[in-house]
C-alpha positions as CSV (number, residue, x, y, z in Angstrom):
1,M,69.6,148.1,105.6
2,S,70.0,144.7,106.9
3,L,70.7,142.2,104.2
4,N,67.5,140.5,104.8
5,R,65.2,143.7,104.8
6,L,63.2,145.0,101.9
7,T,63.3,148.1,100.3
8,D,60.2,150.3,99.4
9,S,59.4,148.7,96.3
10,P,56.0,147.2,96.4
11,C,55.5,143.5,95.5
12,V,52.7,141.8,93.6
13,V,51.9,138.1,94.2
14,L,50.3,136.3,91.5
15,G,48.3,133.1,92.4
16,G,46.6,131.5,95.5
17,G,46.6,128.8,97.9
18,I,49.4,127.8,100.1
19,T,52.1,128.6,97.4
20,A,51.0,132.2,97.5
21,L,50.6,132.1,101.3
22,G,54.0,131.0,101.8
23,V,55.4,133.9,99.7
24,V,53.1,136.6,101.4
25,R,54.4,135.6,104.6
26,S,57.9,135.5,103.7
27,L,57.7,139.0,102.4
28,G,55.6,140.1,105.2
29,R,58.1,139.2,107.8
30,L,60.6,140.9,106.0
31,G,58.9,144.2,106.0
32,S,56.6,144.2,102.9
33,K,52.7,144.1,102.6
34,P,52.3,142.6,99.0
35,Y,49.2,142.9,96.8
36,L,47.8,139.5,96.0
37,V,46.1,138.6,92.7
38,S,44.1,135.6,93.2
39,P,40.7,134.0,93.1
40,R,37.9,135.0,95.2
41,R,37.9,133.6,98.6
42,D,41.4,132.5,98.5
43,L,43.4,130.9,101.5
44,A,46.2,133.6,101.1
45,A,44.1,136.6,100.9
46,R,43.3,136.0,104.7
47,S,47.0,136.9,105.5
48,R,47.6,139.7,107.9
49,W,50.2,140.7,105.3
50,V,48.1,141.1,102.3
51,A,47.9,144.8,101.4
52,A,45.0,144.5,98.9
53,H,43.2,141.5,97.4
54,V,42.6,141.6,93.6
55,D,40.1,139.0,92.9
56,D,38.6,140.1,89.5
57,V,41.7,139.1,87.3
58,S,41.6,135.8,85.6
59,E,44.8,133.7,85.6
60,T,46.5,134.3,82.1
61,D,49.6,133.6,80.2
62,D,48.9,136.7,78.2
63,P,51.5,139.4,79.1
64,E,49.5,142.1,77.7
65,A,46.4,141.4,79.8
66,L,48.4,141.1,82.9
67,E,50.1,144.6,82.2
68,R,46.7,146.1,81.7
69,A,45.5,144.6,84.9
70,L,48.3,145.9,86.8
71,A,48.2,149.4,85.4
72,D,44.4,149.9,85.9
73,R,44.7,149.2,89.6
74,G,47.5,151.7,90.0
75,L,50.3,149.2,90.1
76,G,52.5,150.9,87.6
77,R,55.8,149.5,89.3
78,A,56.1,146.5,91.6
79,V,58.2,143.4,92.0
80,L,56.4,140.4,90.6
81,F,56.0,136.8,92.1
82,P,54.1,134.4,89.9
83,C,53.0,131.4,91.9
84,S,51.5,129.2,89.1
85,D,53.2,128.1,85.8
86,T,50.5,130.2,83.8
87,W,51.2,133.4,85.7
88,A,55.0,132.7,85.4
89,L,54.8,132.4,81.4
90,A,52.9,135.7,81.5
91,V,55.4,137.5,83.4
92,S,58.6,135.9,81.5
93,R,56.7,137.1,78.1
94,M,56.5,140.6,79.0
95,S,58.1,143.1,76.7
96,E,61.6,144.6,77.3
97,G,60.2,147.8,77.8
98,T,57.7,146.9,80.6
99,R,60.2,144.7,82.5
100,G,61.9,148.0,84.0
101,N,58.5,148.5,85.8
102,Y,57.8,144.9,86.7
103,P,61.3,143.5,87.7
104,T,61.2,139.7,88.8
105,S,63.4,136.8,89.0
106,I,62.4,134.1,86.6
107,S,63.7,132.5,83.6
108,P,63.1,133.3,80.0
109,P,60.0,131.9,78.2
110,A,61.6,129.2,76.3
111,V,63.1,127.8,79.6
112,L,59.9,127.8,81.6
113,E,57.9,126.3,78.7
114,L,60.6,123.4,78.6
115,L,59.8,122.8,82.1
116,V,56.2,123.0,81.8
117,D,55.9,120.8,78.9
118,K,56.5,117.4,80.0
119,A,57.4,116.0,76.7
120,L,60.2,118.6,76.3
121,F,61.3,118.3,79.7
122,C,61.8,114.6,79.3
123,S,64.0,115.3,76.1
124,A,66.1,117.7,78.3
125,A,66.5,115.1,81.0
126,E,67.8,112.8,78.2
127,R,70.0,115.3,76.8
128,F,71.9,116.0,80.1
129,D,71.9,112.3,81.2
130,V,69.5,112.5,84.1
131,P,68.0,109.4,85.3
132,H,64.2,109.7,84.6
133,P,61.2,107.0,84.2
134,A,60.9,105.7,80.8
135,T,58.8,108.2,78.7
136,R,57.6,108.8,75.3
137,V,54.7,110.8,73.6
138,I,52.0,108.5,72.3
139,V,49.0,109.5,69.9
140,S,46.9,106.3,69.7
141,A,46.2,103.6,72.3
142,D,47.3,101.1,69.7
143,E,50.8,102.3,70.4
144,I,50.8,100.7,73.8
145,D,52.2,97.2,74.0
146,V,50.5,94.5,75.9
147,S,53.2,94.5,78.4
148,E,52.7,98.1,79.3
149,L,49.0,97.8,80.4
150,S,50.6,97.2,83.9
151,G,53.2,99.4,85.3
152,Y,52.7,102.3,83.1
153,F,50.3,105.5,83.3
154,L,49.4,108.3,80.9
155,K,50.7,111.8,82.0
156,P,49.5,114.9,80.3
157,S,52.0,117.0,78.9
158,N,50.6,120.3,80.7
159,S,49.5,118.8,84.0
160,Q,48.4,122.2,85.3
161,R,45.8,122.3,82.5
162,F,44.7,119.0,83.1
163,N,44.4,119.1,86.5
164,A,42.3,122.1,86.3
165,R,39.8,120.4,84.2
166,Y,39.8,116.9,85.8
167,S,41.5,117.5,89.2
168,D,44.0,114.9,88.4
169,K,47.6,114.9,87.4
170,A,47.6,111.5,85.6
171,Y,45.4,108.8,84.2
172,T,45.7,105.1,85.1
173,F,44.5,102.2,82.7
174,S,44.5,98.6,82.8
175,S,43.0,97.9,79.3
176,I,43.4,99.4,75.7
177,A,39.9,100.7,76.0
178,D,40.8,102.3,79.3
179,A,43.8,104.2,77.6
180,R,41.6,105.4,74.7
181,E,39.5,107.2,77.3
182,G,42.5,108.9,79.1
183,L,43.8,110.0,75.5
184,R,40.4,111.4,74.8
185,L,40.2,113.4,77.9
186,M,43.8,114.8,77.4
187,E,42.7,115.6,73.8
188,S,39.8,117.4,75.2
189,V,41.8,119.9,77.0
190,G,44.4,120.4,74.1
191,V,47.3,118.6,76.1
192,D,49.5,115.8,74.4
193,A,49.7,112.4,76.4
194,L,52.9,110.8,77.5
195,L,53.3,107.0,78.3
196,Q,55.3,106.9,81.6
197,E,56.7,103.9,83.4
198,Y,55.4,104.0,87.2
199,I,58.3,103.7,89.7
200,P,57.0,101.3,92.3
201,G,57.4,101.9,96.1
202,P,56.0,103.9,99.0
203,P,56.0,107.7,99.5
204,T,59.0,107.8,101.5
205,L,61.0,107.1,98.2
206,H,60.0,110.6,97.0
207,Y,62.5,113.6,97.5
208,F,62.3,117.0,96.7
209,V,65.2,119.3,95.8
210,D,64.2,123.0,96.2
211,G,66.4,126.0,95.8
212,Y,67.3,129.0,93.8
213,L,70.0,129.6,91.3
214,D,71.0,133.2,90.4
215,K,71.3,134.8,87.1
216,G,74.9,133.9,86.9
217,G,74.3,130.0,87.4
218,T,75.5,130.2,91.1
219,L,73.4,128.1,93.5
220,R,72.2,130.3,96.1
221,A,69.9,128.0,98.1
222,I,69.2,124.2,98.6
223,F,66.7,122.6,100.5
224,V,65.8,118.8,100.5
225,R,63.0,117.0,102.0
226,Q,61.7,113.6,102.0
227,R,57.8,112.8,101.7
228,T,56.6,110.5,104.3
229,R,52.7,110.8,103.5
230,M,50.9,111.7,100.4
231,F,47.2,112.2,99.4
232,P,45.8,111.1,96.8
233,V,48.1,107.9,97.4
234,T,49.2,107.2,93.8
235,Y,49.6,110.5,92.1
236,G,48.9,113.1,94.8
237,N,50.7,115.8,96.7
238,S,52.8,115.6,100.0
239,T,50.8,115.9,103.3
240,H,53.6,115.2,105.6
241,M,57.5,115.3,105.2
242,V,61.0,115.7,106.8
243,T,63.8,117.7,106.0
244,V,67.2,115.6,105.1
245,T,70.7,116.7,104.3
246,P,71.6,117.7,100.7
247,E,74.3,114.6,101.2
248,S,71.6,112.2,101.6
249,A,70.1,112.8,97.9
250,K,73.6,113.8,96.6
251,Q,72.8,112.3,93.1
252,A,69.4,114.2,92.9
253,V,70.9,117.5,94.0
254,S,73.8,117.0,91.5
255,D,71.6,116.0,88.6
256,V,69.0,118.9,88.9
257,V,71.8,121.4,89.3
258,R,73.3,120.0,86.0
259,L,70.2,120.2,84.4
260,L,69.0,123.6,85.3
261,A,72.3,125.0,84.5
262,G,72.5,123.2,81.1
263,I,69.1,124.8,80.1
264,H,70.2,128.3,81.5
265,F,67.3,128.4,84.2
266,H,67.7,131.0,86.9
267,G,65.1,131.6,89.7
268,A,63.2,129.5,92.3
269,F,62.9,125.9,91.7
270,S,61.4,122.7,93.2
271,A,62.3,119.4,91.7
272,E,60.7,116.1,92.4
273,F,62.6,112.7,92.4
274,K,61.7,109.3,93.3
275,R,64.3,106.7,94.3
276,D,63.8,103.4,92.1
277,P,64.1,100.5,94.4
278,R,65.1,98.3,91.6
279,D,68.5,100.1,90.8
280,G,68.9,102.5,93.8
281,L,68.8,105.8,91.3
282,F,67.0,108.8,92.0
283,K,64.9,109.4,89.0
284,I,63.7,112.9,88.2
285,L,60.0,113.2,87.7
286,E,59.2,117.0,87.2
287,V,60.7,120.7,87.8
288,N,58.7,123.6,88.8
289,G,60.5,127.0,87.9
290,R,58.6,129.1,90.2
291,P,57.4,129.0,93.9
292,W,56.0,125.8,95.0
293,W,53.5,124.5,97.8
294,Y,56.2,124.3,100.6
295,I,58.2,127.3,99.7
296,G,56.9,128.8,103.3
297,F,58.2,125.8,104.8
298,A,61.7,126.2,103.5
299,A,61.5,129.9,104.7
300,D,60.7,128.8,108.2
301,C,63.7,126.5,108.4
302,G,65.9,129.4,107.3
303,V,65.8,128.9,103.4
304,D,64.1,132.2,102.3
305,V,63.5,132.1,98.5
306,P,61.3,134.7,98.2
307,M,63.8,137.1,99.8
308,L,66.5,135.9,97.2
309,S,64.0,136.5,94.3
310,Y,63.1,140.0,95.6
311,R,66.9,141.1,96.0
312,E,67.9,139.7,92.8
313,A,65.1,141.4,90.7
314,L,66.3,144.7,92.2
315,G,69.8,144.2,91.8
316,L,70.5,143.7,95.5
317,A,73.4,141.6,96.9
318,L,72.5,138.0,97.7
319,P,73.6,136.3,101.0
320,P,75.6,133.2,101.2
321,L,74.2,129.9,100.6
322,P,72.0,129.3,104.1
323,R,72.0,126.4,106.1
324,Y,68.9,124.3,107.6
325,R,68.6,121.5,110.1
326,A,67.7,117.9,109.0
327,G,65.0,116.3,110.8
328,V,62.4,119.0,110.8
329,R,58.8,117.9,110.0
330,C,55.9,119.6,108.0
331,V,52.4,118.7,107.8
332,L,49.5,119.8,105.6
333,L,47.0,118.8,108.5
334,H,43.7,118.6,106.5
335,L,45.0,116.4,103.9
336,D,47.2,114.3,106.3
337,I,44.2,113.4,108.1
338,R,43.0,111.8,104.8
339,A,46.4,110.2,104.3
340,F,46.1,108.8,107.8
341,F,42.9,106.9,107.2
342,Y,44.1,105.4,103.9
343,E,47.5,104.3,105.6
344,R,45.4,102.7,108.4
345,R,43.4,100.7,106.2
346,A,46.2,99.9,103.8
347,H,49.2,99.5,106.0
348,G,48.0,99.3,109.6
349,L,49.2,102.9,110.7
350,R,48.3,103.3,114.3
351,F,46.6,106.4,115.4
352,G,49.3,107.0,118.2
353,A,52.0,106.7,115.8
354,W,50.3,109.4,113.3
355,L,49.7,111.6,116.0
356,R,53.2,111.7,117.3
357,S,54.4,112.2,113.8
358,V,52.2,115.4,113.6
359,V,52.7,116.8,117.2
360,G,55.7,119.3,116.7
361,A,55.6,119.5,113.1
362,R,55.6,122.7,111.3
363,S,52.2,123.7,109.8
364,T,52.0,125.1,106.2
365,V,48.8,126.7,106.9
366,F,48.5,127.7,110.8
367,S,50.9,130.4,112.2
368,W,50.8,132.2,115.4
369,Q,51.8,135.3,113.6
370,D,49.2,135.0,111.0
371,P,46.1,132.9,112.2
372,R,43.5,134.0,110.0
373,P,44.1,131.7,106.9
374,A,43.9,128.7,109.1
375,V,40.6,129.8,110.6
376,F,39.4,130.4,107.2
377,L,40.0,127.0,106.2
378,L,38.7,125.3,109.1
379,T,35.6,127.3,108.9
380,G,35.1,126.1,105.3
381,M,35.9,122.8,106.2
382,A,33.2,122.8,108.9
383,K,30.6,124.5,106.7
384,T,31.2,121.5,104.0
385,W,31.0,118.9,106.6
386,T,27.7,120.5,108.0
387,R,26.2,120.4,104.5
388,R,27.0,117.0,103.7
389,T,25.9,115.6,107.1
390,G,22.7,117.7,106.8
391,R,21.8,115.9,103.5
392,K,22.4,112.7,104.8
393,V,20.2,113.0,108.2
394,L,17.4,115.2,107.1
395,P,14.2,113.3,106.2
396,R,13.0,113.2,102.7
397,A,10.1,115.4,101.8
398,G,6.6,113.6,100.9
């Protein structure tokens, strides 16, 4: 069997969206047709490589609920790929007796909880001397100094939970009254609030160090990319990026590997840094200890993290550290269009310059081998646009 080919063990991908789509495609190209557990009408479910779509299982961090759901659907043994923090916690908490039936390559619960909880993560960054923005937990707006009304924001300790309710990763404020409202919103979803310094500068100062650490602490994959555009602009996600060499972000690579080794992490990871223009340091913002949005882009560039996860879960040999080419661009087109309109208004980005950056870039959604997810996305966008346009032009009754 080729080093990169899979065995006959089935796979179950837990989660949806472009993260799950990237994992499904990687496994599919390697010879597997994974099962997908994700919401109804999910993008990843349209992939040609999905063997079956389970859309009636709610996302949970309860391992027993997950075990029952898998067993009830005839999946008594499978390699698991959790694609969200919640699913990752559920898989990591499975009992010792169950893990033999559901092998996976993720860290123990305490390690994942440290990465998910931003307060614990900040403490770990301090412990291992990793540069990071000034951050502290607060419980009252009265703890905010007048000097912190500018250049600071409120960050939820669990961003996934807060984002699920309010579709935002953070809360900005300009007055004590605003800060009180932000604290109220975070309390309403049961998360702590952190006051964090905002590092100034454009999206191009953001760097992502992605990779894979095996159970022995050896770095088996490294993939570094630089953000070029994002949306929403302040606390959003990358919409356009370019690969760069690990040497161009040497401090960031060294820091995240030291941090993850120090907390005994293993598995897939994606760390976000922002280079502070005031002192030149790469400052760590967060680490995802599971597959991330652009894991499919990394695989397209030759850094196939799902393959590594699968092989280590089954005790198979892992290949040498893969290489990739710098200067490869990637675009999430439907969001990058919105980023373009912002950049045009705010900084005068010309259409021709934007178009040149998009042409030839890798797509996170479209693939000639697997076109249906892109068709599904475009169809949904067209229906939404038609409904909104129709409401504007239809005459009022009466």
